[in-house]
Backbone bond lengths (Angstrom), bond angles and torsions (degrees), N, CA, C in turn:
res aa  C-N    CA-C-N  psi(-1)  N-CA   C-N-CA  omega(-1)  CA-C   N-CA-C  phi
1 M - - - 1.530 - - 1.557 104.36 -
2 T 1.335 112.29 140.69 1.376 120.70 -179.89 1.507 113.40 -115.45
3 S 1.356 118.97 162.76 1.511 118.61 -177.68 1.475 106.05 -131.38
4 S 1.362 115.91 137.71 1.338 123.17 169.14 1.537 114.70 -66.01
5 S 1.311 118.95 154.98 1.421 119.85 -175.28 1.380 114.20 -157.86
6 R 1.373 122.98 156.63 1.497 126.17 169.77 1.570 105.95 -109.86
7 L 1.342 118.51 37.73 1.435 125.14 178.57 1.502 113.16 -55.53
8 L 1.440 123.28 127.87 1.480 126.27 -178.82 1.416 106.01 -104.04
9 F 1.402 127.48 10.08 1.446 124.87 -163.04 1.600 109.58 -102.00
10 V 1.319 120.46 11.75 1.465 122.04 -175.31 1.413 112.62 -64.83
11 T 1.424 111.51 83.06 1.602 111.28 -178.15 1.467 108.63 -124.58
12 L 1.402 121.03 2.33 1.445 120.23 -176.05 1.420 115.62 51.01
13 I 1.333 115.06 73.89 1.474 118.08 -166.20 1.500 113.20 -74.52
14 L 1.248 122.08 67.85 1.544 126.04 -175.17 1.397 111.15 -70.65
15 A 1.378 124.26 -19.21 1.418 127.55 178.22 1.549 108.86 -86.72
16 L 1.266 121.86 8.63 1.407 120.40 -179.55 1.563 116.41 -50.18
17 C 1.327 109.45 -39.41 1.473 119.73 -177.15 1.567 111.30 -160.12
18 S 1.183 120.65 98.98 1.495 122.51 -171.41 1.611 107.70 -93.09
19 C 1.287 118.50 13.64 1.553 118.04 178.58 1.452 106.74 -63.06
20 A 1.310 115.35 172.16 1.447 124.39 -171.15 1.558 118.16 -75.10
21 A 1.362 118.22 5.31 1.226 124.15 -177.31 1.555 118.67 -48.84
22 G 1.335 113.75 115.93 1.496 116.94 177.37 1.589 113.67 74.88
23 D 1.311 119.08 13.65 1.353 119.25 179.95 1.595 109.39 -70.57
24 D 1.304 119.13 145.63 1.522 119.71 178.59 1.421 103.33 -62.44
25 D 1.356 111.00 147.68 1.511 117.18 -177.00 1.526 106.21 -143.58
26 D 1.333 113.98 130.59 1.431 124.47 -173.99 1.514 109.92 -95.44
27 D 1.232 124.75 7.36 1.398 129.13 -175.66 1.401 115.65 -97.34
28 D 1.440 115.43 34.13 1.434 116.70 -171.25 1.608 112.05 -71.50
29 D 1.237 119.43 -15.00 1.416 120.99 -177.67 1.603 113.18 -91.75
30 D 1.401 117.09 6.37 1.467 119.10 175.61 1.497 104.98 -65.61
31 D 1.361 118.54 136.02 1.401 128.00 171.67 1.460 110.14 -81.15
32 D 1.353 116.13 136.62 1.489 120.02 179.85 1.341 116.29 -57.01
33 D 1.472 118.88 -35.99 1.363 123.23 -175.93 1.560 116.01 -70.53
34 D 1.432 114.13 -17.73 1.343 123.10 175.46 1.561 121.18 -78.21
35 R 1.346 112.53 -5.14 1.426 118.24 -176.13 1.485 111.74 -62.73
36 T 1.363 126.14 138.40 1.367 125.14 171.08 1.421 113.76 -76.62
37 P 1.312 120.80 165.24 1.571 118.18 179.96 1.508 108.01 -62.00
38 A 1.344 119.51 -32.28 1.568 116.85 171.30 1.342 120.51 -62.08
39 E 1.414 118.86 -37.67 1.300 127.14 174.52 1.568 115.26 -64.52
40 Q 1.388 110.71 -43.45 1.513 120.88 172.41 1.499 111.91 -54.57
41 G 1.364 115.66 -54.54 1.453 123.25 176.83 1.465 113.93 -55.54
42 T 1.289 119.66 -43.84 1.452 125.41 178.68 1.524 115.10 -67.00
43 R 1.285 110.46 -33.71 1.537 119.17 176.47 1.572 107.25 -69.99
44 A 1.334 116.21 -35.50 1.526 116.51 -175.40 1.481 108.41 -74.19
45 I 1.366 123.24 -42.20 1.336 122.21 -174.10 1.537 108.80 -79.09
46 N 1.363 118.39 -31.14 1.552 120.93 171.57 1.468 110.14 -56.17
47 A 1.258 120.91 -32.70 1.375 124.67 -177.95 1.581 116.42 -55.98
48 E 1.312 110.33 -26.09 1.543 123.68 173.85 1.529 104.94 -97.24
49 V 1.267 122.76 -50.52 1.444 121.72 -169.56 1.474 117.13 -67.14
50 L 1.330 114.03 -38.22 1.486 118.31 -174.94 1.574 113.01 -69.12
51 P 1.306 117.33 -45.94 1.463 117.24 -174.07 1.542 109.29 -69.54
52 R 1.403 113.21 -37.07 1.533 120.10 177.11 1.496 110.38 -59.29
53 T 1.354 118.82 -52.27 1.481 124.47 -178.21 1.481 109.84 -64.20
54 L 1.309 115.40 -46.65 1.417 115.73 178.45 1.474 118.72 -59.32
55 F 1.412 115.97 -39.63 1.425 121.43 172.94 1.613 111.96 -62.51
56 E 1.345 112.53 -44.75 1.482 115.22 -176.83 1.535 110.85 -63.66
57 K 1.459 116.84 -43.04 1.439 123.11 179.70 1.527 110.23 -65.61
58 Q 1.337 117.77 -58.97 1.421 121.87 -167.14 1.578 110.80 -69.31
59 I 1.160 122.26 -39.00 1.496 122.06 -175.51 1.568 108.19 -67.08
60 R 1.414 109.97 -34.62 1.565 112.29 170.67 1.421 117.79 -68.47
61 L 1.380 110.08 -44.20 1.421 112.75 179.19 1.549 117.55 -66.45
62 C 1.360 112.08 -25.04 1.440 118.46 170.75 1.629 110.74 -61.17
63 V 1.248 117.49 -42.98 1.518 119.95 174.62 1.507 111.18 -68.74
64 D 1.261 116.85 -43.64 1.425 125.68 -170.40 1.521 107.65 -67.06
65 V 1.339 118.11 -48.68 1.505 119.00 -176.09 1.510 105.98 -71.70
66 S 1.302 120.44 -31.05 1.476 117.80 177.86 1.543 115.93 -66.21
67 A 1.366 110.53 -36.40 1.446 116.32 174.51 1.468 107.67 -70.15
68 A 1.254 120.97 -42.57 1.540 119.46 -178.22 1.448 107.08 -65.73
69 A 1.261 126.66 -36.38 1.473 129.16 -179.47 1.593 103.53 -58.64
70 G 1.391 114.69 -49.97 1.510 117.87 178.86 1.448 114.80 -53.72
71 Q 1.383 112.80 -45.12 1.469 116.90 177.56 1.389 114.44 -64.35
72 L 1.383 115.77 -54.15 1.431 119.16 -171.42 1.635 113.74 -65.00
73 S 1.404 112.84 -28.75 1.361 119.75 177.65 1.468 118.96 -74.97
74 G 1.375 113.65 -20.76 1.372 121.00 -170.54 1.481 116.76 82.87
75 A 1.368 117.81 -1.91 1.476 121.92 179.60 1.540 111.39 -78.63
76 G 1.384 119.31 -26.57 1.394 118.17 179.56 1.495 109.97 81.30
77 G 1.349 121.05 166.98 1.380 121.10 179.18 1.517 114.38 68.05
78 F 1.359 112.33 -141.38 1.455 117.97 173.39 1.408 115.24 -118.14
79 V 1.209 117.20 135.90 1.633 124.52 176.07 1.454 109.04 -117.12
80 T 1.311 111.59 129.47 1.377 120.07 -165.61 1.572 109.68 -110.12
81 S 1.312 117.78 12.56 1.524 120.40 172.96 1.485 108.22 -146.05
82 G 1.409 114.57 166.85 1.359 121.92 -176.17 1.484 115.07 104.13
83 T 1.401 122.01 -170.06 1.415 129.28 175.81 1.432 117.64 -126.82
84 V 1.309 112.69 123.50 1.567 120.06 173.87 1.581 106.12 -101.12
85 D 1.376 113.86 116.46 1.434 123.15 -171.19 1.582 98.91 -105.95
86 I 1.360 120.75 119.21 1.403 131.31 175.76 1.535 108.10 -115.92
87 S 1.388 117.03 6.91 1.408 116.05 175.86 1.522 114.19 -88.60
88 V 1.339 114.14 -0.21 1.497 121.65 -178.54 1.593 104.84 -125.29
89 N 1.314 117.49 162.23 1.368 124.92 -177.34 1.647 106.03 -132.08
90 P 1.274 120.78 122.58 1.599 119.45 -5.73 1.554 114.71 -72.76
91 R 1.264 111.28 170.47 1.512 122.70 -179.17 1.566 106.60 -63.87
92 T 1.299 116.43 143.23 1.359 122.90 173.74 1.429 121.80 -124.34
93 Y 1.284 122.49 158.89 1.442 129.23 174.12 1.554 114.70 -124.28
94 S 1.253 117.08 134.99 1.457 123.22 170.99 1.574 110.57 -126.32
95 S 1.312 115.47 154.25 1.429 116.29 -176.70 1.511 118.48 -81.90
96 S 1.392 120.19 -5.58 1.367 125.09 179.33 1.629 112.03 -97.94
97 P 1.265 119.65 132.94 1.474 128.85 13.19 1.527 109.28 -85.50
98 A 1.320 115.38 169.78 1.514 125.04 178.81 1.523 111.25 -88.60
99 N 1.330 119.29 -18.39 1.488 122.38 -172.14 1.372 116.11 -108.89
100 A 1.379 118.73 2.21 1.548 124.25 -176.59 1.472 106.18 -157.11
101 L 1.289 114.92 167.95 1.512 125.69 175.39 1.514 102.20 -118.69
102 V 1.385 117.88 131.25 1.351 123.69 -171.76 1.513 110.36 -122.36
103 L 1.337 118.20 125.13 1.584 114.86 171.08 1.506 108.73 -102.31
104 K 1.437 108.92 121.90 1.434 113.51 179.40 1.422 111.18 -103.04
105 E 1.350 113.57 123.69 1.585 120.63 172.74 1.527 112.00 -116.18
106 A 1.301 112.80 172.47 1.514 112.06 -178.51 1.402 106.43 -64.93
107 S 1.291 126.03 -27.52 1.479 128.62 -174.08 1.483 114.95 -83.99
108 G 1.421 114.11 -8.23 1.484 117.14 -175.27 1.461 114.40 144.74
109 E 1.421 114.29 -172.81 1.486 115.75 -178.79 1.543 108.60 -118.90
110 T 1.421 115.11 150.64 1.319 117.89 169.91 1.609 106.59 -122.12
111 R 1.238 114.29 137.02 1.612 117.41 -177.59 1.400 110.52 -108.32
112 Y 1.309 116.77 130.80 1.385 124.22 175.72 1.580 115.23 -117.64
113 E 1.352 111.99 114.12 1.500 115.42 -179.99 1.443 105.19 -107.36
114 I 1.485 109.91 104.29 1.458 120.49 -167.58 1.429 108.95 -95.46
115 T 1.340 118.79 127.35 1.527 123.33 -178.80 1.570 107.36 -110.11
116 S 1.317 114.45 -13.29 1.578 116.03 176.53 1.521 109.67 -158.95
117 M 1.380 116.09 130.78 1.453 121.79 177.43 1.457 109.13 -141.43
118 V 1.245 117.69 73.69 1.492 126.51 -179.45 1.645 102.42 -114.76
119 V 1.406 110.50 116.51 1.475 116.94 174.29 1.504 112.14 -136.60
120 D 1.261 118.68 166.46 1.527 125.73 178.84 1.638 105.32 -55.15
121 P 1.259 118.95 121.57 1.413 120.55 177.03 1.472 114.87 -74.68
122 N 1.348 118.32 -3.99 1.426 123.23 -179.52 1.538 109.21 -105.27
123 A 1.237 117.81 -2.58 1.488 123.86 179.95 1.538 109.06 -55.40
124 L 1.260 117.19 139.76 1.520 123.43 179.34 1.460 112.29 -115.68
125 S 1.289 118.55 -4.24 1.526 117.22 -173.04 1.565 104.10 -153.44
126 I 1.208 115.89 158.34 1.398 120.70 175.48 1.625 111.01 -67.67
127 E 1.316 120.92 -32.46 1.348 124.15 169.91 1.550 115.50 -59.05
128 Q 1.335 115.61 -40.58 1.368 122.82 -178.17 1.631 111.39 -69.47
129 V 1.348 110.54 -33.14 1.569 113.52 -177.07 1.575 105.54 -62.76
130 F 1.380 116.99 -35.88 1.478 118.26 -171.47 1.532 113.44 -85.73
131 V 1.297 117.11 0.28 1.504 117.04 175.61 1.624 105.73 -120.58
132 S 1.280 118.65 14.06 1.462 124.52 175.49 1.478 108.47 -115.28
133 N 1.537 114.85 167.01 1.396 115.62 175.13 1.579 114.29 -59.83
134 R 1.355 113.58 141.67 1.457 115.62 -174.52 1.524 106.56 -165.31
135 N 1.241 115.93 165.22 1.512 124.43 176.88 1.557 105.03 -151.47
136 I 1.292 109.83 96.17 1.576 120.28 -172.76 1.447 105.00 -120.82
137 A 1.387 120.74 123.61 1.410 119.08 165.30 1.543 106.86 -148.69
138 C 1.364 108.79 143.18 1.553 117.00 -178.75 1.504 107.52 -159.16
139 N 1.287 115.54 165.57 1.440 127.89 166.34 1.482 105.18 -102.63
140 A 1.311 112.95 127.65 1.524 117.52 -176.79 1.644 103.85 -117.51
141 S 1.301 118.27 127.27 1.469 120.76 -175.68 1.444 111.01 -143.99
142 R 1.329 107.89 143.12 1.488 119.26 176.88 1.559 112.41 -141.95
143 A 1.267 123.94 130.74 1.427 121.98 -169.12 1.403 113.54 -64.58
144 N 1.326 124.18 128.58 1.412 130.65 179.35 1.471 112.43 65.80
145 A 1.341 116.03 30.88 1.321 120.65 -174.02 1.573 115.50 -138.27
146 F 1.481 108.19 -65.07 1.583 115.57 176.84 1.457 112.96 -163.05
147 D 1.240 117.77 152.24 1.484 127.38 174.87 1.458 110.36 -137.73
148 L 1.264 120.24 98.48 1.537 120.11 -162.70 1.625 106.08 -128.16
149 D 1.207 118.98 135.01 1.515 126.23 160.09 1.398 107.06 -88.07
150 L 1.331 113.84 120.95 1.501 126.94 178.20 1.370 118.27 -116.81
151 E 1.398 120.01 137.47 1.440 125.12 178.13 1.533 108.71 -140.99
152 S 1.410 107.89 137.90 1.580 113.55 -177.80 1.650 103.04 -142.02
153 R 1.382 116.02 111.31 1.456 114.21 -171.10 1.460 106.33 -132.14
154 Q 1.389 121.91 148.03 1.391 119.26 169.75 1.560 103.74 -156.78
155 A 1.375 109.83 141.15 1.471 119.43 179.44 1.614 109.19 -151.99
156 N 1.272 116.78 131.91 1.500 117.41 -178.08 1.457 117.34 58.67
157 N 1.469 116.47 30.34 1.364 121.77 174.99 1.556 114.14 85.77
158 A 1.414 118.66 -3.70 1.466 128.12 178.07 1.460 110.73 -99.94
159 S 1.232 116.17 121.70 1.615 113.82 177.96 1.543 110.22 -117.76
160 T 1.366 111.33 153.94 1.522 125.16 167.27 1.339 115.31 -131.30
161 G 1.367 121.42 158.58 1.382 129.11 -179.47 1.474 112.66 -154.17
162 E 1.447 117.66 150.97 1.428 117.18 177.22 1.464 103.12 -150.74
163 A 1.419 111.13 149.96 1.528 124.97 175.88 1.472 109.92 -136.29
164 N 1.291 123.94 107.15 1.372 122.36 -177.88 1.447 109.18 -134.66
165 G 1.402 117.95 139.39 1.458 118.06 175.92 1.532 106.00 152.29
166 T 1.428 116.43 -139.94 1.323 120.99 -177.54 1.604 112.16 -137.78
167 F 1.288 117.22 155.63 1.463 121.14 173.45 1.509 107.64 -151.06
168 V 1.385 115.50 166.10 1.430 124.05 -168.18 1.619 106.48 -104.51
169 D 1.211 119.78 125.70 1.386 124.37 164.15 1.563 116.01 -130.38
170 D 1.314 122.59 125.27 1.403 132.79 179.49 1.574 104.30 51.48
171 G 1.415 117.16 42.28 1.491 118.40 168.97 1.465 104.11 89.56
172 D 1.303 130.03 -13.53 1.564 121.55 178.76 1.483 109.41 -104.07
173 E 1.340 109.23 148.59 1.488 117.92 176.31 1.499 105.72 -87.72
174 L 1.295 115.73 128.36 1.592 124.16 -177.91 1.468 102.97 -116.00
175 T 1.445 116.58 150.81 1.344 118.89 172.04 1.568 109.91 -113.74
176 V 1.236 113.80 138.59 1.469 119.72 -177.48 1.656 110.41 -124.24
177 E 1.356 111.41 133.46 1.507 112.39 165.59 1.628 105.41 -126.91
178 S 1.283 108.76 125.49 1.368 116.29 179.11 1.488 121.84 -138.31
179 S 1.261 129.09 148.96 1.448 125.28 178.52 1.530 109.58 -142.93
180 E 1.283 113.79 156.56 1.450 126.97 -172.39 1.462 111.04 -135.16
181 T 1.434 119.28 136.63 1.394 123.05 162.17 1.470 111.49 -132.05
182 G 1.402 118.85 157.29 1.292 118.81 -178.48 1.499 113.55 -173.67
183 S 1.400 115.64 -175.26 1.467 117.07 -171.43 1.507 103.33 -142.02
184 V 1.374 118.35 152.74 1.532 118.32 -178.60 1.582 101.46 -136.61
185 V 1.392 113.92 130.70 1.365 120.89 168.98 1.527 112.07 -103.55
186 T 1.332 112.59 129.07 1.519 119.72 -173.87 1.521 112.21 -112.69
187 E 1.307 111.66 130.95 1.499 115.80 174.34 1.552 101.31 -126.74
188 V 1.549 111.40 132.98 1.392 115.94 -178.40 1.547 104.98 -135.07
189 D 1.350 118.05 135.20 1.437 123.93 177.35 1.501 109.25 -147.82
190 G 1.357 113.78 95.70 1.476 121.44 -176.01 1.515 110.26 61.27
191 N 1.320 116.93 -124.40 1.416 119.51 173.53 1.521 121.82 -77.43
192 F 1.291 114.28 0.20 1.441 121.11 -175.59 1.516 110.96 -107.98
193 A 1.334 113.74 126.00 1.565 124.76 177.20 1.331 114.90 -135.56
194 Q 1.370 115.77 137.58 1.347 126.59 -177.68 1.683 105.90 -130.79
195 Y 1.396 108.29 129.71 1.578 119.93 -178.99 1.467 104.69 -119.72
196 T 1.308 116.90 124.03 1.530 122.85 170.14 1.423 108.87 -112.86
197 G 1.224 120.59 109.73 1.537 122.34 174.75 1.506 111.95 -107.11
198 D 1.430 113.41 146.92 1.425 120.24 171.18 1.557 108.48 -129.26
199 F 1.354 118.99 130.27 1.446 114.94 -171.59 1.590 101.58 -137.14
200 T 1.335 112.69 154.97 1.438 122.36 170.21 1.581 110.44 -122.19
201 R 1.171 121.47 130.04 1.413 125.81 -176.92 1.718 107.21 -126.37
202 S 1.355 112.16 133.23 1.534 111.60 172.86 1.413 102.00 -140.20
203 G 1.410 115.63 160.66 1.365 121.71 176.55 1.565 114.67 -179.87
204 A 1.282 122.17 -174.44 1.389 125.99 -177.98 1.590 105.91 -143.70
205 V 1.416 109.84 145.91 1.488 120.51 174.27 1.460 110.39 -126.27
206 N 1.331 119.33 130.59 1.500 124.29 -176.17 1.476 104.75 -132.61
207 G 1.288 113.24 147.03 1.469 121.82 169.83 1.610 108.80 -177.87
208 P 1.328 115.20 -173.36 1.474 118.81 176.30 1.474 116.47 -44.48
209 G 1.279 121.30 112.79 1.405 124.02 177.42 1.539 116.74 72.66
210 L 1.266 116.70 16.02 1.577 121.37 -165.83 1.522 107.96 -145.06
211 S 1.348 116.82 131.71 1.366 128.75 172.28 1.454 108.22 -146.94
212 V 1.312 121.01 111.94 1.502 121.79 -167.03 1.605 105.47 -139.03
213 E 1.241 118.76 134.45 1.457 123.87 173.89 1.442 110.38 -118.02
214 F 1.439 120.10 140.69 1.457 117.41 179.33 1.415 113.75 -141.10
215 E 1.270 117.83 158.82 1.592 121.54 173.71 1.421 103.44 -145.91
216 D 1.383 108.24 134.40 1.526 118.39 -178.88 1.488 106.41 -123.52
217 T 1.319 113.20 155.50 1.606 125.56 162.23 1.416 105.86 -116.19
218 N 1.305 119.88 137.51 1.463 122.96 175.85 1.547 110.68 -132.17
219 E 1.256 114.35 128.40 1.504 123.65 170.66 1.380 112.37 -115.33
220 N 1.387 116.59 116.33 1.490 128.81 178.57 1.486 107.00 -113.49
221 I 1.331 112.40 124.20 1.556 124.19 171.96 1.558 106.92 -117.36
222 I 1.259 115.22 113.78 1.376 125.11 177.39 1.578 113.46 -114.75
223 V 1.328 115.49 125.02 1.486 119.67 -178.48 1.578 103.03 -124.47
224 I 1.424 109.23 128.17 1.429 115.77 -175.98 1.586 105.40 -122.54
225 F 1.182 112.45 123.21 1.621 120.01 -179.89 1.557 103.39 -146.14
226 D 1.284 114.57 -116.79 1.485 121.09 174.83 1.502 109.63 -69.22
227 D 1.476 114.94 -32.47 1.473 121.18 173.93 1.490 114.03 -124.23
228 A 1.277 122.40 171.64 1.355 126.67 170.48 1.534 109.32 -103.44
229 V 1.212 120.81 106.96 1.518 128.91 -176.53 1.574 112.64 -108.08
230 E 1.206 115.37 126.07 1.541 114.27 -175.39 1.546 105.83 -133.41
231 N 1.405 113.42 134.44 1.435 120.60 167.48 1.460 111.83 -117.55
232 R 1.325 119.30 126.69 1.419 128.14 -167.72 1.502 109.87 -125.28
233 T 1.399 117.49 119.61 1.552 125.18 178.14 1.396 111.21 -116.36
234 T 1.335 123.51 124.31 1.400 126.13 177.91 1.525 107.95 -123.38
235 T 1.381 115.30 118.82 1.435 121.39 -176.43 1.600 101.97 -111.60
236 T 1.348 116.43 124.42 1.505 117.76 -175.26 1.459 116.50 -134.31
237 T 1.414 110.21 147.69 1.500 116.10 176.60 1.529 107.80 -113.70
238 I 1.226 124.49 131.57 1.362 124.64 -176.76 1.681 105.02 -127.37
239 E 1.362 113.90 138.32 1.456 116.87 175.88 1.475 107.87 -147.89
240 G 1.342 120.79 139.62 1.470 123.45 -178.53 1.360 113.04 166.21
241 T 1.339 116.85 -173.65 1.445 129.26 -177.39 1.506 112.87 -122.63
242 V 1.270 119.80 141.95 1.375 124.90 167.59 1.554 109.16 -135.66
243 D 1.271 111.48 118.64 1.482 124.03 -174.09 1.500 107.46 50.87
244 G 1.403 119.06 50.51 1.287 121.87 179.51 1.577 123.30 67.57
245 V 1.332 111.55 3.85 1.527 122.11 172.95 1.443 111.06 -96.63
246 D 1.426 118.72 127.12 1.473 122.36 178.41 1.619 107.62 -75.57
247 F 1.315 113.62 135.53 1.573 125.65 172.79 1.490 103.44 -129.02
248 E 1.424 114.45 140.90 1.346 125.82 174.67 1.523 113.37 -144.19
249 M 1.303 116.97 136.40 1.577 119.93 164.16 1.360 106.34 -133.28
250 N 1.532 116.03 135.46 1.392 118.53 -169.58 1.650 104.38 -124.64
251 G 1.190 120.84 106.91 1.482 115.10 -177.87 1.435 115.33 83.64
252 G 1.266 125.02 22.52 1.461 119.71 172.11 1.543 113.97 -67.49
253 T 1.436 112.51 139.31 1.391 115.16 -170.99 1.446 110.25 -118.48
254 I 1.287 126.60 128.61 1.511 130.42 175.46 1.523 105.15 -113.78
255 R 1.237 122.36 126.47 1.524 130.68 179.33 1.493 109.90 -117.60
256 R 1.404 117.92 131.15 1.414 122.07 -177.17 1.465 108.82 -138.46
257 S 1.302 122.35 146.29 1.541 123.58 174.84 1.535 109.13 -138.29
258 F 1.322 114.69 135.35 1.411 118.75 -178.48 1.534 111.36 -128.40
259 K 1.365 114.45 149.11 1.462 116.53 167.54 1.515 109.11 -126.47
260 N 1.267 109.73 126.66 1.587 115.34 -173.61 1.537 114.29 51.93
261 G 1.280 108.62 27.08 1.596 113.53 174.64 1.526 112.06 95.60
262 F 1.345 120.27 1.35 1.492 122.88 177.60 1.491 110.68 -113.84
263 A 1.283 112.52 156.26 1.550 118.14 -170.74 1.540 103.58 -71.33
264 D 1.301 111.35 143.78 1.481 120.10 -173.65 1.536 111.77 -148.47
265 E 1.191 112.46 165.04 1.658 117.19 167.89 1.511 110.65 58.41
266 P 1.326 124.27 64.67 1.530 126.69 -171.56 1.572 109.73 -58.61
267 D 1.497 118.27 -21.33 1.358 112.79 -175.93 1.517 113.21 -78.29
268 F 1.387 118.14 -24.68 1.440 127.14 163.81 1.445 116.17 -52.45
269 W 1.587 113.43 -47.49 1.374 119.20 -178.53 1.550 114.30 -70.07
270 A 1.378 112.38 -21.99 1.488 117.41 -169.08 1.631 105.05 -73.43
271 E 1.292 118.74 -9.95 1.471 115.48 -176.92 1.550 110.11 -87.12
272 T 1.292 114.17 6.04 1.541 121.78 173.89 1.629 107.65 -55.39
273 S 1.269 121.39 133.70 1.440 125.37 178.53 1.525 114.26 -163.21
274 G 1.333 111.05 164.11 1.534 109.27 -179.36 1.526 105.64 154.39
275 A 1.374 121.72 141.58 1.387 124.01 174.60 1.479 111.82 -120.13
276 M 1.351 116.47 137.53 1.436 121.60 175.81 1.474 106.85 -99.71
277 L 1.374 113.12 134.07 1.578 120.78 174.93 1.511 108.77 -103.88
278 K 1.406 111.90 138.48 1.468 121.79 172.58 1.557 109.81 -115.52
279 D 1.249 109.86 121.23 1.459 116.61 -168.35 1.561 118.59 37.14
280 G 1.349 107.73 47.60 1.475 121.90 176.90 1.568 114.28 86.02
281 D 1.264 112.24 -11.91 1.603 113.05 177.52 1.431 112.22 -100.13
282 A 1.313 111.57 154.70 1.600 124.76 -176.53 1.517 99.72 -64.49
283 F 1.340 116.90 134.71 1.479 120.83 -174.50 1.609 112.77 -131.92
284 G 1.438 114.20 -47.14 1.325 115.50 -179.10 1.540 105.87 -155.01
285 E 1.385 115.43 175.19 1.431 118.84 -175.24 1.655 110.12 -148.91
286 L 1.377 110.85 152.30 1.431 116.04 -179.50 1.664 107.90 -87.31
287 V 1.184 117.40 138.50 1.428 122.47 -178.04 1.575 108.29 -146.34
288 F 1.443 110.48 153.26 1.522 113.80 171.54 1.510 111.23 -102.97
289 V 1.382 116.86 139.37 1.414 126.99 -175.30 1.420 110.65 -133.30
290 I 1.393 121.48 139.86 1.358 122.30 164.11 1.535 108.64 -100.89
291 E 1.456 114.24 126.99 1.348 112.93 -172.83 1.533 109.02 -77.62
292 P 1.366 110.32 130.82 1.532 122.26 -163.77 1.599 111.97 -64.14
293 N 1.272 116.45 -25.45 1.504 117.48 -168.78 1.653 112.22 -99.07
294 V 1.400 117.39 -33.73 1.456 120.68 179.24 1.583 107.81 -120.27
295 G 1.158 115.81 -10.49 1.578 117.52 173.48 1.499 112.11 78.98
296 T 1.327 124.88 16.50 1.377 123.49 174.87 1.523 110.60 -66.35
297 F 1.425 116.89 152.89 1.347 120.11 177.14 1.570 106.77 -96.11
298 Q 1.357 110.06 132.36 1.521 115.08 -171.30 1.616 108.48 -130.07
299 I 1.391 112.68 135.61 1.439 124.82 161.00 1.525 109.62 -90.05
300 V 1.391 112.26 116.96 1.469 114.94 -165.19 1.596 107.55 -121.37
301 F 1.259 121.38 138.50 1.470 122.62 174.00 1.537 103.50 -97.54
302 E 1.301 114.68 110.24 1.514 125.89 -170.98 1.540 108.08 -96.96
303 L 1.432 110.44 115.96 1.529 121.81 -179.86 1.525 114.84 -113.95
304 P 1.147 115.25 157.38 1.591 115.72 -178.13 1.385 114.16 -45.78
305 D 1.371 117.76 -43.81 1.580 124.80 -174.86 1.457 113.02 -113.86
306 D 1.297 123.55 7.76 1.395 123.78 -174.85 1.475 112.22 -169.29
307 D 1.384 120.41 152.85 1.353 129.04 174.47 1.527 112.51 -122.30
308 V 1.310 119.22 130.57 1.453 125.11 -167.47 1.558 105.27 -118.25
309 V 1.393 117.86 121.90 1.551 116.81 178.19 1.488 103.74 -83.93
310 L 1.412 113.14 120.29 1.545 121.23 170.47 1.425 117.65 -84.97
311 E 1.460 114.95 -38.14 1.309 120.24 -179.18 1.522 109.87 -141.05
312 E 1.353 119.54 149.46 1.554 121.92 176.35 1.351 113.20 -150.16
313 Y 1.350 116.08 131.75 1.432 122.57 -173.63 1.579 109.67 -131.59
314 T 1.355 114.70 151.72 1.409 121.92 175.92 1.445 116.58 -88.70
315 P 1.373 120.34 126.89 1.467 116.63 -178.25 1.552 108.46 -87.29
């Protein structure tokens, strides 16, 4: 079922998270036993980061591409089949395929098989969609990258979410099962609106040489007036093994702030922190970095001999 809408946010937010989640990888022949300690630690933390960022990005793109299809086709509202091509300028829409919605980029295609697309018809931003009553469900897939069943629902201020399926990391296909519950408090006064959401997510990722469990708490505060401003704090616990080595992070915190969908307020990001333990000893930590050449905001896993970008956003 679809819903008509006066949504104004059709921006195709492809910069939501440019981390390497699901990138094609040609290193399929790497032997697990040849991983360095840095690669093992990165694999452990990615078991939490990649499913979370994939879910955040793909469930939002599912909505955004559907709204873009409605706009480009002239049908309005949400269109759940056809192809939105953003590899050309101007962007185009075609009605094929009839059983899925495809986003075509220069780098490849993502396919969304949408089984439910019900959102608040008064939502004015993608942020507002995900703190309002909704019923969104789809399968999102990209060749050699991910194949995920995604759900995001909210009714009477109580929300649930799920992400189950497979994704590719370092050439290996990994299986993820995760679920989320939460609540949202809404305050509206004329053109001013504030949404405060508290969410808990837990899950497990398994694959060759890998078994990791995670639990996150997330606090999202969104204020909409002249602009849409969002502060997002993720606190995570990770525990598992990679190639027989134990890794653990307890209470790692990632803080992000956005204004109209773009990274903002670096002082808020700078409070990112958290240490990874390897066989009980300190091994690496989470830090915030502004990339010196292009100025992107990065969440980095800092290691003694290497730095790994986990998340990257455009200011």
